[in-house]
C-alpha positions, 0 to 999 in steps of 0.5 A: 929734701936737700933744703930741709936737711940744710935747715936741720943742720943749721938749727942743730948747730945753733943749739950746740952753740947755745949749749957751749955758751951756757957752759961758759956762764960762771958757776958758784961752787957748793962751798960758795953757795953754802957761804952765800946762804949763811950770809943771807941768813945772818942778814935776817937774824937781826930782824928776827931778834928785834921781833923777839925783843918783847913789849909789842913796840913798833921799833924794828932793828935794821940789818947790819951794814958791815961797811959801817962797822955795825955788829949787833949784840946777840939776844943774851947781851941785849936783854942783859943790858936792857935789864940793867938800864931799866934798873938805872932809870928807875932806881926806886923799882917803881917801873916808871922812867926817872931819867932819859937814856942815850944810846951812842952807836948801839942800835941793838940796845935802843931797839930792845929797850923800846920793845921792852919798855916803850915809855922809856925816853931814849935817844939813839945817836948814830951815823947811819941815817937809815935810823932816821925812821925812828923819828925824834928818837934819832940824832945823827952822830959823827964821832969825829965831831963829838960835841956837835949835838943839839944844845938841849941834849947837853947833860940831859941823860941819866944813863949813857951807853956807848959802843965806840964803832972803832977799836982805836984810841982816837975813836974812844977819846972822841966818844968819851967827849960825847959821853961827858957832853950827854951825861948828867953831872952825877948820872950813871954812865956805862961805857966801853973801856978807858978808865983814864977817860971816864973812870970806868971799870970792867965788868965780869959780863962779856958782851957778844954779837950775833955774828960771833966776832973774833975780837974780845969785847968788854962792858965797863961802868962807872958805878959798882953793879954789885952782883949784876953784870958779873960785878966789877972784874978788878983783876982784869987790866 
């Protein structure tokens, strides 16, 4: 009987120690859990948006990597840009592509464009090599080496859309060199900011991102979109 009692005391002591160890395990607060759930939901959002892009193509938009300054457009912005790009590559309104499109650091636009009109020739220039899954439509791009691109891409694009990954003057100037390298001499160019670099003007349309960034973003073109994209907003400097 004494031996049995000692055994029971030993077992119960082990149980108490396990309970104490469990109490030492870090626990997330309710607020932290809510923030984690919101973050995971945001990671799923780009994939859901790409699936809604229409067209039945096989292009999928990868999840954002904030460490690489990746912030995808929201659905409204992506669709508006795709509509404008399609008008530019097919000015006759026939629906057939009359020119190629270069997407510099804007994979949201590329994904929506290929889902909406898979036949449009488009090239995505991106630093993130995950987009290599797009095959021949992907070209590795480092804005620090703005013109280190295949010779065949020089002046080969009727439409060039650029979304510089960083809000610095250096980045804008180097991306502008890439735009000049890619664009046909009299081609259409859409670019974010810098009248002095590419002779572009701001439009009334305001791009937005799926994760509601706090910065203000503008859309700039080197042609007058008239009643599209809110027209030129010449009162804004």
